[in-house]
C-alpha positions as a printed NumPy array, in Angstrom:
array([[  2.222,  45.096, -40.117],
       [ -0.879,  45.607, -38.252],
       [ -2.494,  42.215, -38.364],
       [  0.889,  40.521, -37.884],
       [  1.161,  42.391, -34.444],
       [ -2.376,  41.531, -33.213],
       [ -1.438,  38.462, -34.473],
       [  1.395,  38.321, -31.945],
       [ -0.849,  39.573, -29.756],
       [ -3.512,  37.356, -29.694],
       [ -1.127,  34.537, -29.296],
       [  0.82 ,  35.497, -26.156],
       [ -3.229,  35.976, -24.56 ],
       [ -4.07 ,  32.696, -25.679],
       [ -0.678,  30.889, -24.028],
       [ -1.173,  33.431, -20.758],
       [ -4.261,  32.237, -20.899],
       [ -3.133,  28.287, -20.99 ],
       [ -1.008,  28.809, -18.359],
       [ -3.817,  30.169, -15.985],
       [ -6.249,  27.532, -16.494],
       [ -3.577,  24.553, -16.007],
       [ -2.008,  26.308, -12.925],
       [ -6.037,  26.074, -11.217],
       [ -5.669,  22.523, -11.996],
       [ -2.598,  21.586, -10.649],
       [ -2.415,  17.831,  -8.957],
       [ -1.698,  17.731,  -5.243],
       [  2.093,  17.715,  -5.175],
       [  3.9  ,  14.38 ,  -5.174],
       [  7.226,  13.652,  -4.017],
       [  9.12 ,  10.541,  -4.682],
       [ 11.799,   9.428,  -2.349],
       [ 14.802,   6.304,  -2.509],
       [ 15.243,   4.533,   0.721],
       [ 17.64 ,   6.822,   3.415],
       [ 16.27 ,   9.88 ,   1.774],
       [ 15.609,  13.172,   3.766],
       [ 12.728,  15.744,   2.27 ],
       [ 13.042,  18.978,   3.718],
       [  9.732,  19.865,   4.887],
       [ 10.128,  23.703,   3.908],
       [ 11.006,  22.914,   0.616],
       [  9.005,  19.452,   0.074],
       [  5.532,  19.892,   1.78 ],
       [  5.883,  23.862,   2.089],
       [  4.582,  23.56 ,   6.103],
       [  6.674,  26.008,   7.309],
       [ 10.03 ,  28.062,   6.385],
       [ 11.797,  25.973,   9.036],
       [ 13.9  ,  23.156,   7.305],
       [ 12.775,  19.813,   9.171],
       [ 13.609,  16.427,   7.611],
       [ 12.009,  13.184,   7.599],
       [ 14.035,   9.623,   6.781],
       [ 12.731,   7.141,   5.087],
       [ 14.02 ,   3.453,   5.837],
       [ 11.99 ,   2.157,   2.286],
       [ 11.116,   3.692,  -1.032],
       [  7.995,   5.814,  -0.873],
       [  5.44 ,   8.413,  -2.743],
       [  4.529,  11.324,  -0.6  ],
       [  1.816,  13.197,  -1.669],
       [  0.657,  16.722,   0.106],
       [ -2.847,  17.529,   0.29 ],
       [ -3.803,  21.135,   0.493],
       [ -0.613,  22.632,   2.236],
       [ -2.34 ,  25.754,   1.834],
       [ -4.188,  24.79 ,   5.267],
       [ -3.158,  26.149,   8.43 ],
       [ -2.695,  23.703,  11.033],
       [ -0.982,  19.963,  11.711],
       [ -1.924,  17.286,   8.77 ],
       [ -4.022,  14.28 ,   8.764],
       [ -1.394,  11.311,   8.258],
       [ -2.28 ,   8.498,   5.881],
       [ -0.013,   5.406,   4.665],
       [ -1.701,   3.499,   2.222],
       [  0.002,  -0.339,   1.419],
       [  0.011,  -1.923,  -1.596],
       [ -0.134,  -5.718,  -2.605],
       [  1.736,  -8.402,  -4.177],
       [  4.264,  -8.018,  -1.47 ],
       [  5.721, -11.455,  -2.145],
       [  5.659, -11.104,  -5.826],
       [  7.251,  -7.942,  -6.281],
       [  9.73 ,  -6.796,  -3.748],
       [ 10.901,  -3.562,  -5.715],
       [ 13.036,  -0.436,  -4.886],
       [ 11.614,   1.439,  -7.734],
       [  8.144,   3.022,  -6.566],
       [  7.89 ,   4.308, -10.404],
       [  7.325,   1.007, -11.526],
       [  3.321,   1.112, -10.619],
       [  2.344,  -1.773, -12.187],
       [  4.883,  -4.069, -10.469],
       [  3.907,  -3.07 ,  -6.755],
       [  0.003,  -2.477,  -7.603],
       [ -0.073,   1.247,  -7.143],
       [ -1.154,   1.7  , -10.824],
       [ -4.059,  -0.604, -10.915],
       [ -5.594,   0.039,  -6.748],
       [ -7.679,   3.044,  -7.503],
       [ -8.13 ,   3.394,  -3.435],
       [ -5.166,   5.095,  -3.224],
       [ -6.143,   7.598,  -5.508],
       [ -9.723,   7.787,  -4.131],
       [ -8.714,   8.406,  -1.052],
       [ -6.368,  11.884,  -2.386],
       [ -9.422,  12.657,  -4.134],
       [-11.472,  12.249,  -0.911],
       [ -8.893,  14.622,   1.144],
       [ -8.522,  17.09 ,  -1.534],
       [-11.827,  17.81 ,  -2.251],
       [-13.144,  18.207,   1.661],
       [-10.063,  20.495,   2.073],
       [ -8.79 ,  18.44 ,   4.498],
       [ -4.365,  19.071,   5.166],
       [ -3.282,  15.638,   4.88 ],
       [  0.182,  13.921,   4.014],
       [ -0.326,  10.283,   2.514],
       [  2.838,   8.375,   2.209],
       [  2.375,   4.952,   0.046],
       [  5.774,   2.99 ,   1.213],
       [  7.034,   0.236,  -1.254],
       [  7.785,  -3.52 ,   0.186],
       [ 10.926,  -3.797,  -0.933],
       [ 13.15 ,  -5.222,   1.754],
       [ 10.682,  -7.858,   2.59 ],
       [  8.152, -10.573,   1.642],
       [  5.562,  -8.846,   3.906],
       [  4.276,  -5.586,   5.53 ],
       [  5.222,  -7.353,   8.623],
       [  9.399,  -6.584,   8.165],
       [  8.114,  -3.208,   7.368],
       [  6.543,  -2.463,  10.402],
       [  9.035,  -0.601,  12.174],
       [  9.95 ,   1.415,   9.327],
       [  6.264,   2.553,   9.062],
       [  6.027,   3.671,  12.332],
       [  9.734,   5.797,  12.009],
       [  8.317,   7.759,   9.627],
       [  4.713,   8.283,  11.578],
       [  7.069,   9.296,  14.634],
       [  9.231,  11.952,  12.452],
       [  6.077,  13.475,  10.85 ],
       [  4.725,  13.882,  14.644],
       [  8.212,  15.004,  16.116],
       [  8.842,  17.428,  13.521],
       [  5.698,  19.223,  13.93 ],
       [  3.888,  18.433,  10.674],
       [  1.567,  15.887,  11.807],
       [ -1.335,  15.629,  14.366],
       [ -0.433,  12.718,  16.564],
       [ -4.192,  11.549,  16.965],
       [ -4.916,  11.722,  12.974],
       [ -2.691,   8.856,  11.691],
       [ -4.43 ,   6.523,   9.546],
       [ -3.416,   3.34 ,   7.746],
       [ -5.076,   1.74 ,   5.006],
       [ -3.74 ,  -1.138,   2.744],
       [ -5.495,  -4.248,   0.011],
       [ -4.486,  -7.663,  -0.569],
       [ -1.32 ,  -8.01 ,   0.883],
       [ -1.274,  -4.535,   2.322],
       [ -4.765,  -5.278,   3.768],
       [ -2.993,  -7.762,   6.107],
       [ -0.019,  -5.562,   6.808],
       [ -3.162,  -3.125,   8.009],
       [ -3.967,  -5.389,  10.718],
       [ -0.554,  -6.568,  11.468],
       [  0.508,  -2.88 ,  12.196],
       [ -1.856,  -1.772,  13.958],
       [ -1.485,  -4.325,  16.309],
       [  1.988,  -3.811,  16.962],
       [  1.534,  -0.065,  17.426],
       [ -2.184,   0.764,  18.809],
       [ -0.953,   4.279,  20.629],
       [  0.757,   5.273,  17.194],
       [ -3.078,   5.003,  14.649],
       [ -6.698,   6.207,  15.177],
       [ -8.083,   3.979,  12.638],
       [ -7.681,   1.787,   9.213],
       [ -9.338,   0.163,   6.201],
       [ -8.373,  -3.189,   5.034],
       [ -9.563,  -5.032,   1.909],
       [ -9.15 ,  -7.827,   0.228],
       [ -7.551, -10.126,   3.08 ],
       [ -9.211, -12.302,   5.898],
       [-10.528, -10.711,   8.883],
       [ -8.407, -10.255,  12.209],
       [ -8.796,  -8.581,  15.694],
       [ -7.298,  -5.383,  15.831],
       [ -6.657,  -3.039,  18.524],
       [ -8.002,  -0.202,  16.736],
       [-11.11 ,   0.195,  14.493],
       [-10.311,  -1.168,  11.113],
       [-13.145,  -1.496,   8.142],
       [-12.512,  -4.609,   6.534],
       [-14.134,  -6.418,   3.331],
       [-12.692,  -9.955,   2.276],
       [-13.686,  -9.821,  -1.515],
       [-10.572,  -9.447,  -3.569],
       [-11.013,  -7.397,  -6.629],
       [-10.232,  -3.906,  -7.9  ],
       [-13.8  ,  -2.367,  -7.71 ],
       [-13.674,  -3.482,  -4.486],
       [-10.54 ,  -1.887,  -3.525],
       [-11.913,   1.144,  -4.94 ],
       [-15.531,   0.97 ,  -3.342],
       [-13.77 ,   0.378,   0.305],
       [-12.266,   4.174,  -0.333],
       [-15.192,   6.145,  -1.549],
       [-16.743,   9.034,   0.552],
       [-18.683,   6.406,   3.326],
       [-16.014,   4.056,   4.551],
       [-13.176,   7.337,   4.455],
       [-16.015,   9.476,   6.239],
       [-15.841,   6.384,   8.733],
       [-11.957,   6.065,   8.925],
       [-11.4  ,   9.933,   9.371],
       [-14.055,  10.248,  11.954],
       [-11.668,   8.052,  14.424],
       [ -9.288,  10.426,  16.597],
       [ -6.697,   8.807,  18.984],
       [ -6.953,   9.813,  22.247]])
């Protein structure tokens, strides 16, 4: 009987240890929202106790990074490629809208997490138009809502994208230069930009990840809109 009790105790201790290890290795909290949904900042982003809403006019995956940090968050938009081939409403279909094989978005999240930077990463889905130009106003609306709610720092809003998303970066920063501090565009032809935009025309998954490594992100987030 004593041996049985010891065994039960060991099992309980082992289970508690596993829960502890698991809690120390959690990924940044991700929330998937459909078009026109609202997120409560208090519930979903852990910013403060006051309920404030962000309205999304297109499907988005929202990742909150280092929410325990004080102050306002840096805001980053990541635009996927393949808009013409994949007009999707379901963001969970990651293969279709390129969120799976474009590892650049994960590189950005890992960078922000390791640097201890408080941030919100928004990955919208180009679901209603055949290019990001058709969603430019939607993205600006999300940025405006984050600033108005007190969650995001208006001087630190950034945008990056690959392939069709890279084209979208140039289009959107030129439409709204007073919104974005800087951007990174990968896998498309270079264009003039109203704000600093790092650019590479090479179109490959390897290059997408390379352009979102530490050096490029150091340069990106060093820009602050005045």
